[in-house]
N, C-alpha and C positions, 0 to 999 in steps of 0.2 A: 439626841444631839451627838455629833461625832467629836470625841475628845482626842483623837489621834493627832499627833503633830505632823505637819506637812513634811514630805520627803525632801532631803537636801537636793539642790540642783545637780550635784555630781553623784547622786545615788545610782547604783547599778540597776538597770532595767531588766536584768536577766530573770526570767520566770515571772515577772510582774504582769499581772492581768488587771487592767483597769485601776492602776495605781495601788495595788495591794501592797501595803508596807511590809508584809511578812515575807514576800517573795525572796529578797536578797538584801542583806544589810551591808554589802560591800560597796566600795566606791568605784566608780567608772575610771578606767585608765585614761589619763590625760592623752589627748590626741587620737584616741580610738575612734573609728568611723561611726560607731553607735555607742550609746552609754551602757557599757558592760564592764564588769570587773574581769580580772585576769582569768578566773575559773570559767566564767560564762563565755568569754572570747575564745578560750580553748575548746569548749564544747561546740561553739558555733563553727570553728575552723574544722573540727572533726566531722561535723555534719555536712559541711560544704564539700569536703574532700570525698566523703562516701557518696554524696549525691553526684559529684562530677564523674565518678567512675561509671555511673549508669547513663549519664548524659554525654560525656566527652570521651570516655574510655581512658584507660591508664596505659601510658607508654612504658614498656619494660622489655626485658629479654624474652624472646620466645622460648617455650619449653624445648624446642628442637629447631634446627635451621629450617627456613622456609623451603618447601619442596619445589617451589617455582623459581625463586631467585637466589636462594642460599643465604639471605640476610638473617641476622639473629635478632633484629629489632622488630618489636611487634606492638600492637595495641590490644589490650585486654578489655573486652566488652562482656557484659553479662551472658551474651549468647556464645562467646568463644573468643579465640584469638584471630587477629588479622595481621598480615605482614605489613609493617609500616612503610616498606619500600614499594611493593607491587600490589598490596591489598589482597593477596591470595589468602583464602581462609585456611587456617591451620587444620590439618587432618585431611583436607581434600587432596586428591592426587591429580596431576596433569593427565589428560586423556591419552591413554596408551595407544590409541588407534591413529593418532596424528603423528606424522613424521616430525622429527625435531626441526625447529626453525633453523634457517641458515644464518649463521653469524660469521661474517668474514673478519679475520684478524690479520694484522701484520705481526709476525713473530720475530724475536731477537734471541738468537742462540749463540753460545760460545763454544768453540772448539780450539783448544790451546790458546794461541794469541790472536785468534781471528773471530769475528762476529758476523753471522749471517743474518741478513734482513730479507725475509720472504713473506709470502701471504698464502693463506689457505682458509677454507671453511671447515676443515676437519684437522685441527692441529695434532691430535693424538695419532692419527693415521700417518700424517705427513712427517711429523718429527720422529715417529717410529722407524722411518726409513733413512734418517739422516744421522750421521755420526756427530755427536755433540757431547760436551761435558755438562752443560748447564742451560736451562731455559731462563733467560734473563728477564724478559717482559713480553707482554702482549699489548697490542694497541688496536682498538676498533678501526677497521678500515679494509678496503679492497685493493685491487691492483693500482688504482689511482694514488692511494696513500703510499703504497709500496714504492711507486715510481718517484714520488716526491721525496721520500727518504733516501732513495738511491741517488737522486740529484743532489740532495742536501749534503750527503757525505761522500760525494764522488771523488774527492781528492784522496781518499783513503781506500778506494775500491780496488780489488784485484781484478785485472782486465777480464772482461767477458764472464764474470761470475757475480753472484749475490753475496760474496764474502768481502769483508772490510777489515783492514788493520785496526787494532784497538787504538782509539784516539780520544782525546779529551772531549771534543764536542759530542761525539757519539755516546761516550760514557755518561756525560751530563744528561743527554736526552733520555737514555735508558733509566738513569736514576730518577728523573722526573716521572717517567711512566710507572716505575716500581715503587714510588713513594707511598708509604702506608699499606703496601700489599705484601703480606707474608708469603703468599703462594700464588704465582701467576695462574696456575690451573684453577684455583678457587675463583679468581676474577673471571676467567673464561666461563666457568660453570655458571656464575651469576649472570653474565651477559646472556647466555643461552636460556636460562630460566626466566629472566626478565622478558625475553622475546616470546617465550612460551606463554607467560602470563598475559602479555599484551595481546597475543593472538587469541587466547581463550576467553 
């Protein structure tokens, strides 16, 4: 005959197998989704977190910037790291036999009190030939975007050039493009790397 007293309704079920009363003598936390004490809830949370790493991956900083897009955000899987932006596998190198993808940009550079709005697919080469004090921003786009910007700021344009007087609307546009960007060249490198990753 079983002389054990029945378990209270709010008893912790942690470790209990077939109502084994010795499993845990704690009380379940009120409002918990399962009848577990604080210690067993913590154990269950740790187990679920460890399991999710193998099922869902863990989002964290990559050990090094992504070779394809330059992002620092990655997902760590048991098999290795993937870039969270372009899904390039950490450690893989872009195919060196492929020509770099074409990424057209509209560039904004400053020389003294003037700003030039131009376009190129090779900004390092193009800007290497132009006198300027500062690269202000890059914007994805080709000649059509460049023409729209020239029309947009035409009131401040120096005749028959791509140079504009510094003005509030243009400064605001450049500030919007540069928001959250420490280095315009880093943004350009990321665009090229993303294009490489999409192609690969």
